[in-house]
C-alpha positions as CSV (number, residue, x, y, z in Angstrom):
1,X,109.9,26.8,77.1
2,X,112.2,22.9,76.3
3,X,109.1,21.2,77.4
4,X,107.1,23.4,75.1
5,X,109.2,22.1,72.1
6,X,109.0,19.1,73.0
7,X,105.2,18.5,73.1
8,X,104.6,20.0,70.0
9,X,106.9,17.4,68.7
10,X,105.8,14.8,70.5
11,X,101.9,15.3,69.8
12,X,102.0,15.0,65.6
13,X,103.6,11.8,66.5
14,X,101.4,10.8,69.1
15,X,98.1,11.6,67.0
16,X,99.4,9.2,64.1
17,X,99.6,6.3,66.5
18,X,96.4,7.3,67.6
19,X,95.1,6.9,63.9
20,X,96.6,3.9,63.1
21,X,95.4,2.3,66.2
22,X,91.3,2.9,64.8
23,X,92.9,1.9,61.6
24,X,93.7,-1.3,62.4
25,X,90.6,-1.9,64.5
26,X,88.5,-1.3,62.2
27,X,90.5,-3.4,59.9
28,X,90.0,-6.2,62.7
29,X,86.0,-5.2,63.3
30,X,85.7,-5.8,59.3
31,X,87.9,-9.2,59.2
32,X,85.8,-10.6,62.2
33,X,82.4,-9.4,60.9
34,X,83.4,-11.3,57.3
35,X,84.7,-14.6,59.2
36,X,81.5,-15.1,61.1
37,X,79.3,-14.7,58.0
38,X,81.9,-16.8,56.3
39,X,81.2,-19.5,58.7
40,X,77.5,-19.7,58.0
41,X,78.7,-20.7,54.5
42,X,81.4,-22.5,55.9
43,X,80.2,-25.8,54.0
44,X,80.1,-24.2,50.5
45,X,83.6,-23.1,50.9
46,X,84.4,-26.3,51.5
47,X,82.5,-27.4,48.2
48,X,84.3,-24.8,46.5
49,X,87.6,-26.0,47.3
50,X,86.9,-29.8,47.1
51,X,85.9,-28.9,43.2
52,X,89.4,-29.7,41.6
53,X,90.1,-32.9,43.8
54,X,86.5,-34.3,42.7
55,X,87.2,-33.1,39.1
56,X,90.0,-35.7,39.0
57,X,89.9,-38.9,36.8
58,X,89.8,-40.9,39.4
59,X,88.5,-38.0,42.0
60,X,90.5,-37.3,45.1
61,X,89.3,-39.6,48.0
62,X,90.0,-37.5,50.9
63,X,89.4,-38.6,54.7
64,X,89.4,-36.9,58.0
65,X,92.1,-38.5,60.5
66,X,90.8,-36.4,63.5
67,X,86.9,-35.8,65.0
68,X,87.7,-32.2,65.0
69,X,88.8,-31.5,61.1
70,X,85.9,-30.7,59.8
71,X,85.2,-28.4,62.5
72,X,89.4,-26.6,62.4
73,X,89.2,-26.4,58.6
74,X,85.8,-24.7,58.5
75,X,87.1,-22.3,61.3
76,X,90.4,-21.8,59.3
77,X,88.2,-21.4,56.0
78,X,86.0,-18.8,57.8
79,X,89.1,-16.9,58.8
80,X,91.2,-17.0,55.4
81,X,87.9,-15.9,53.7
82,X,87.1,-13.4,56.1
83,X,90.6,-11.6,55.3
84,X,89.9,-12.0,51.5
85,X,86.6,-10.0,52.1
86,X,87.5,-7.4,54.4
87,X,90.5,-6.3,51.5
88,X,88.7,-3.5,50.1
89,X,88.8,-1.9,54.1
90,X,91.8,-3.2,54.6
91,X,93.4,-1.9,51.7
92,X,91.5,1.6,51.6
93,X,92.6,2.1,55.5
94,X,96.2,1.4,54.9
95,X,96.1,3.9,52.3
96,X,93.9,6.7,54.3
97,X,96.9,6.2,56.6
98,X,99.4,7.1,54.0
99,X,97.4,9.8,52.6
100,X,99.3,12.8,54.2
101,X,102.0,12.5,52.7
102,X,100.8,12.3,48.7
103,X,99.3,14.6,46.8
104,X,95.8,16.1,46.8
105,X,95.2,14.6,43.4
106,X,97.2,11.2,44.5
107,X,94.6,11.1,47.5
108,X,91.5,11.2,44.5
109,X,93.2,8.2,43.0
110,X,92.7,5.8,46.6
111,X,89.4,4.8,45.7
112,X,90.4,3.2,42.3
113,X,93.8,2.1,43.9
114,X,91.9,0.1,46.6
115,X,90.0,-1.3,43.8
116,X,93.1,-1.8,41.9
117,X,94.7,-3.7,44.6
118,X,91.7,-5.9,45.3
119,X,91.5,-6.9,41.8
120,X,94.9,-7.9,41.4
121,X,94.6,-10.4,44.9
122,X,91.7,-11.7,43.4
123,X,92.6,-12.2,39.8
124,X,95.9,-13.9,40.9
125,X,93.0,-16.4,43.3
126,X,91.6,-17.1,40.2
127,X,95.1,-17.8,38.4
128,X,96.2,-20.3,41.3
129,X,92.7,-22.2,41.7
130,X,91.6,-22.4,37.7
131,X,95.1,-23.0,36.2
132,X,97.9,-23.9,38.9
133,X,95.9,-26.5,40.9
134,X,94.2,-28.6,38.6
135,X,98.0,-29.2,36.9
136,X,99.8,-29.0,40.6
137,X,97.4,-32.1,42.0
138,X,97.4,-34.4,38.5
139,X,101.0,-33.7,38.8
140,X,101.7,-35.2,42.5
141,X,99.2,-37.6,42.2
142,X,100.3,-38.9,39.5
143,X,104.1,-39.9,41.3
144,X,102.3,-42.6,43.6
145,X,102.7,-45.9,42.1
146,X,99.6,-48.4,40.5
147,X,99.8,-50.2,43.6
148,X,99.5,-47.2,46.2
149,X,96.2,-45.6,46.4
150,X,95.7,-41.9,46.8
151,X,93.8,-41.7,50.4
152,X,94.5,-37.6,51.2
153,X,94.2,-36.4,54.4
154,X,91.3,-33.5,53.7
155,X,93.0,-31.0,56.3
156,X,96.6,-31.8,54.1
157,X,94.7,-31.4,50.8
158,X,92.6,-28.0,52.1
159,X,96.1,-26.6,53.5
160,X,97.7,-27.1,50.3
161,X,95.3,-25.3,48.3
162,X,95.1,-22.5,50.5
163,X,98.1,-21.5,50.6
164,X,98.6,-21.9,46.7
165,X,95.8,-19.5,46.1
166,X,97.2,-17.0,48.9
167,X,100.9,-17.3,47.2
168,X,99.3,-16.6,43.9
169,X,97.2,-13.5,45.6
170,X,99.9,-12.2,47.4
171,X,102.5,-12.6,43.9
172,X,100.2,-10.6,41.9
173,X,99.7,-7.6,44.5
174,X,103.1,-7.2,43.1
175,X,102.4,-3.6,40.7
176,X,100.8,-2.3,43.7
177,X,103.7,-3.0,45.5
178,X,105.6,-1.3,43.0
179,X,103.2,1.9,43.7
180,X,104.2,1.8,47.3
181,X,107.5,1.7,47.1
182,X,107.7,4.0,44.5
183,X,106.1,6.7,46.6
184,X,108.2,6.2,49.4
185,X,111.0,6.4,47.6
186,X,112.5,3.1,47.6
187,X,112.2,2.5,43.7
188,X,112.8,4.0,40.6
189,X,111.3,3.1,37.0
190,X,115.4,3.4,36.2
191,X,116.5,0.9,39.2
192,X,113.2,-1.8,37.7
193,X,114.4,-0.9,33.8
194,X,117.9,-1.4,35.2
195,X,117.5,-4.7,36.6
196,X,114.8,-6.1,33.8
197,X,116.9,-9.1,33.1
198,X,117.6,-10.4,36.3
199,X,113.7,-9.7,37.5
200,X,113.2,-12.4,34.2
201,X,115.6,-14.7,35.7
202,X,114.2,-14.6,39.4
203,X,110.6,-14.6,37.7
204,X,111.2,-18.4,36.7
205,X,113.4,-19.3,39.7
206,X,110.6,-18.1,41.4
207,X,108.2,-20.4,39.4
208,X,110.1,-23.3,40.0
209,X,110.2,-22.9,43.4
210,X,106.4,-22.2,44.3
211,X,105.1,-24.4,41.8
212,X,105.6,-28.3,41.4
213,X,108.8,-29.5,39.4
214,X,106.8,-29.5,36.2
215,X,108.3,-26.9,33.2
216,X,104.7,-26.4,32.6
217,X,103.2,-25.2,35.8
218,X,106.6,-22.8,36.0
219,X,106.0,-21.4,32.7
220,X,102.7,-20.8,33.8
221,X,103.8,-18.6,37.0
222,X,106.9,-17.3,35.5
223,X,105.1,-15.8,32.8
224,X,102.6,-13.9,34.2
225,X,105.3,-12.7,37.1
226,X,107.2,-11.3,34.3
227,X,104.4,-9.5,32.5
228,X,103.4,-8.2,36.3
229,X,107.0,-6.8,36.1
230,X,106.5,-5.1,32.9
231,X,103.2,-3.6,34.6
232,X,105.0,-2.5,37.5
233,X,107.5,-0.6,35.8
234,X,104.8,1.7,34.2
235,X,103.2,2.1,37.6
236,X,106.4,3.0,38.8
237,X,106.8,5.7,36.2
238,X,103.1,7.1,36.6
239,X,103.6,7.6,40.0
240,X,107.1,8.7,40.7
241,X,108.1,12.0,40.5
242,X,109.0,14.3,37.8
243,X,112.8,15.0,38.4
244,X,112.6,11.1,38.6
245,X,111.4,10.1,35.6
246,X,113.7,12.7,33.9
C-alpha cells in the first residue's frame, strides 16, 4: 500500500522531469540548427559588428593578434546569434513548461507572450547597438592621448560590442520577468509601487555601472529602465490574482 502511494506521488514528478528534459532538448536542437546557419553567414555578422567602429572619424583600426582569432570570433558570433534566433523556440518551450500552472485564458496568451519576449529582447539589442555603442566607442577612444594611436585587437572589440548588446537585450526583458515573478507569487503590484523610488535610484546606479562613465550614456540606460519598470507594474497588475490587486 505504501509503495503504491509512493509511486503515485513520484510519477507526476518524474513525468515533469521528463517533460523538462524533452523541452531542453528541443531548445538545444534549435540553437544548434541556427548556429550552423549563422556560421555560414559569419562574415556578414562580423561586418555588422564592425560597422559602428567604421563609422567613427577616424575609423577604428582593428588587428588580429592571433592566427585563430577570426575563426574563434566567427564561432562565438555564430553561437550567440544562434541563441538569439532560437529565442522564439526557447521562450515558447519555457512557457509551455509552465503552462500547467496557468489558467486556460492565460495559456491562450502564450504565443503573444513569446512574441512580446522576443520583441523586448530585440528592442534592447537594437537600443544598445544604435544608441549606446556609438557613444561608448567615442568616449573610450577619446581617452587616448594624442601621441597614442588606437589599434584595437578585433577579439576585444567584438567582445565589447557583444557584451553591450546582450546586456541591453536582457535588461529590456524586465516586463517579462515581472510577468513571470507575478505568476509564481514572488511579486505584486503593491510591492512594485511601494519601492518605485528605490527602483528609480537603482536604475541610475545600474546605468552608471553598465555604461561608460559619461552622464549622457548613463541617462540613455536609466531612463528606459524607469520606463520599463512602469510597464512592469502594469504587467504585474494584469497578471496578478484579483485578490492581490484589490
